[in-house]
N, C-alpha and C positions, 0 to 999 in steps of 0.2 A: 511499596506499590506506588506507581506513578499516578499523577493527578488524573490522567486519562482513564486508567482502570479503576481508580477509586470512585470516580464519578459514575462509571458504568455499573459497578457493584452497588453503589448507593441507590441508583435508579431501579435496578433489579429488586432490591430489598423493598423499596417503596411499592413496587408493583405487587410483590407478594402480600403486602398489607392491604391491597385493594385500591391503592392510589393510582389514578390514571395519569400517565406521563406520555407525552408525544416525544419519542426518542429521536432527537436530531444530534445525538452525541456519539454515535458509533458508525464505523465505516461499512455499513451494510447497505447495498443498493436498494433493498426493499422491493426487488423484482421477483417474479415467479420464474423458477427454473423452466426453460423451454421444454415442452412436452417430448420432443425427440430425444433429448438427453435423458430424461426420466425413463423413457421407454427403453433406451439402450441399456440403462442400469438394470431395469427389471428383467430384460431378456438375458443379460449376463448372469443374473441370480438364478433364473430358471434353467439356464444351461449348466448350472453347478459351479460357476466361477466364484466360489465362496471359500476357497482354501488358501493356504500359504502360497506365496509367490515370490518372484524376484524382488530383492530389496532395492534394485535400481529402477524397476518398472517393466511393464509389458512391452515387448518388442514393437508392436504396431504404434503404441503411443510414443515411444522414444523416437521412432523413425519419423513420425509426423512432426514432432517438436523440432527434431534436428533439421528437417526440411525448412521449417519456418525460420529457424535461427541461423541457418547457413553453416551447419557443422555436422559432425559425425554423431551417431547415436551414442558413441562412447563418451561424448562430451555432455550427456544429459542424464539427469536423475529425477525421478518423480518424487514429489514431497507432499506431505499433508498440509497444503497451503504454502504460500510464499513466506509466511512467517517462519515456518520450520526451515525453509531453504536458507533464510538469513541466519537463524540461530545456528544451524549446522555449519554453515560457512565460517561464522565467527568462532565457533567452538573449536573447529578443526584447523584454524589458521592462527589464532591469537594465543600468545603466551603472556604470563604475568609480566607487566612492565611495558607491553606493547601499547600502541594506540591506533585509533581510527580517526579519520578526518572527515568532517561532513558540514555542509552549509545548513543554516537554519533560516526559517522555520523548518522543522523536520519531525519525522515520526520518532519520538524520543525513545521508543523501544530499542532503537539501534544502540544508544549509549547504555541503556539498562542491560542489554545483552552483553556488551563489551565489558561492563563492570563486573558481571557474573564471572568472567574469566580472568579477572585481575588486570584488565586493560583499561585505558582511559579513552575518553572521547574529546577530541580537540575540535571545537566548533567555531564556525565563522558566521556571524550574524549578518544576514542580508536585510535590506531595508525596503519598507513599503514604498517609499518614494522612487525606488529603482525597479519597481514592479517585481520585487523579490528576486531579481537576478543577482547572483553573487559576484564578487570581484575575483577573477581567476588568479591574479597575481597574489592577492592576500591569502587565497586558499593554499597556493603553493608554499607560501611562507610558513604555514602550519606543519608542513611535512618535515619530519626529521628521521633520523636513523632507526627510530622505534616505530615508525608508521608502517603498518602492514596493509591497511585497506583505506581507500578513499570511497565514500559512499555517495552516490548520486541517485536520489529518488526522483524520477522524471517520467510523467508529470508528478508534481509534488503533493504530498499530504503534509500540511493541511491547506495549502493555498490553491491547489488545482492549477497552478501555473507551470508552464513548460520552460525549462532553461533554454536560452538561445543556443542554436547549434554550434556557434563559434566557441562558446564557453565550454561546452561538453567536449568538443574536439581538442581544445587547448589542454584541458585537464587529462584527457586520455593519452595524448601524445607525451605530455610531461611525465605522467605516471609510468608509461611504458619505458621511457628513458631511465627513470629512477628505479625500475623494477618493483613498483608498488602496484598491488592489485586494485583495479577499479571495479567496485560492485555496483551494477546498474539494477536498481529496483524499478521494474516497469509494470507494477501491479495495475496501474491506471492507464496504460498505453492504449488498450482496446477501446476505452471510452474518451479518448482524446478527440477534441473537435478539430484539431489542426491536421494531424496526420497519425495514422495508426501503424506505420511501418516499424516493426520490431528492430532493435539494434542487432546487427549481425555479430555472431560470436567471433572474437579474435583473441590472439594470445594476449594475456594480461588483463582480460575481462572475465567477470563472472556476472551472469544475467539471470534474474529471476522474473517470473511472471506468475499470475494467479488466475484461477478460474472463478474466483469469488465475485469479481466486479462485472466484467463484460459478459459473463456467461451465467450470472445470477446463481452461483453455486457456493455462496458464503458458508453455509452450514455443512457442505459436503467435505470440506477441507481437501482441496486439490490444488496443486501448484507444481512448479518444477524449477530446476536450476540448470543453466548451461554454463559449463566451466571447463577447465583443463581436465584431462583424463586423471591426473594425479589428485585433483580436488574431488572429482566425482568418486574415485575409488575410496577416498577417506570418508566421504559422506555415506556411501553405500555401507561401509563397515559400521558407521554410527547408526544407520537405519537398522542394520541387522541386530544390534544389541539393545535397541529401544522398541520401536513400534513394529518391526519386521518388514512390513510393506504396506503401501497404500492399497486398500482393498481393490481387488481386480474389477469388481463391478462399478466402483467409482471411477476407475481409470477408463472403463468402457464409456461412461457418460462424458468424461473429459475428451476422449478421442472423437466421439461424435460431435462434440462442440467444436473441436478444431477443424473437422471436416466441413462444418457449416459456419466457420468463423465469420466470413463476410456478412452473411445475412443475420446471424444472431447478434453480433456486436453492433451492427447498424441499427437494430431495433433498440438495443440498450442505449446507444448514443442519442437516438431520437427522443427517447423518454427523458434522458438527462437534460436535453436541450429544453424540452417542455417545462421541466421542473425549474430550470435556471431562469427561464422567462417569467414564470410565476413568482419566483423568489425575488427577481429584480423589481418586479412591480410592487410586491409587498414591502420591499426594503427601500423604496424610493427615498433618497436623501441620505442613506447609509453610505459609509466609505469602505471601499474594498477594491482590490484589483480584480478585474473581470476574469473569471476562470477560463483556462484554455482546455479544460477537460471537466467531466463530471467527477465527483458530485459534492465537492465541498466549497464553502465560501468562508473566507477568513475576514471577519468584520472588525473594523477599527472601532474602539470604544474607550472611554476614560479608564475603566477598571474592569478587566476581563473576569476576574474571579468574583467580584461583587455582582457583575451583570449575570454571570452564570447562576449565582444563588438566587437572584431575583427572577430569572427565567424559570428555575425549578419551582419557586413559589407560585408561578403562574401555570405550572403543569407542563413545562417544556424543558427537556434535557439538552444541554449544549456543553461544549468543552472550552474552558478558558485557555487563552493563548500561552499561558505558562506551562502547559502540558507539551509544548512544542519548541521549547527553548526560551530564551530571554525576550519574551514578547507579551508582557503583562497587559498591554493595551489592546488586546485582540480577543475575539471569540471565534471558535470554529463551529459552524453549523453544517450538518450533513443533510443534503437534500434527498433524504431516504424515504420519502412518502410521495403520494400522488399530489398534483397541484392543489386539489381540493382540500387536502389535509395540511399541506405546507403553508398555504396562504394565511389562515388564521393563526397558525403556530408562529410564523415569522412576524406577524403583527405584534405578537406578545414579546418576541425577542427585541423588536424595534422599541417597544415601550420600555423594556428592561434597560436597554442601552441608554435611553433618554433619562431614566431615573437615576443613573449613575453620574450624570453631569453635575 
């Protein structure tokens, strides 16, 4: 189990014992699901949409996603969260001895998944001093004949930084020439402060998005993948022999969310900005690259693991940078509470960082 999940389980266990912990360690926006989405779900349940259904997804939802991603509904599959989209893509693409390539800091679950299938993860460490922008030429050097997928999580978890457009374009063009699939994880695109335009589907790309963040549906488990028809067919088969289908009533909520995408995600971004401002005030003097999106901050500190322990002693859960690659001198904090709750919790985080010096 990775450090990320070990910390989460440890905090859940403390809470079972009655210990109060302000959780800034998990990627939950801490927002209430919009009422219109909840009502769409309830209406679908009352209409009897509680039975088995297509393992690919409901036609209306697939059509709506396809319209956003600039592709055919045949290129889309509904998944129980973007995490399953990633898992399913890797499982149906990788063979033992293959590898994936990814810049770090990164969501280490990518490599955990690849390892499950006997594949390796070849990682390129980006640097704080470069605003976490990776070197495109160095990333290309990691690609070999066993590379099946290049993963770009953009905006990124854990830094909330967006990669420069020129970097992304260079990698996509290179990968298309080399016949290597580029997997674009855009789970945080809807809460980007810079631009919210989704990457349009094109040959050689696989794109996932989640309803967890911008639509406040983290516990609903809803997401999707846009990819080639061949990949979609493979994942539909995997869906059929595992969870069967995303519940139709959950798809109804997701569809309502997409129909109201502009207004709903704008509200989420506004709240993320309020939290960021509160966090920056509470963390005055701390070192970090200012986020381009909600809702993580990746803080520089002398010893991330030690600082995470000290935070927990103070009743605040955070995640050390070692959970996201070779970044021991950092902490990830999730701005997953209101400014009123965040401010005192982050003061404790700042204290913990100071105590590690």
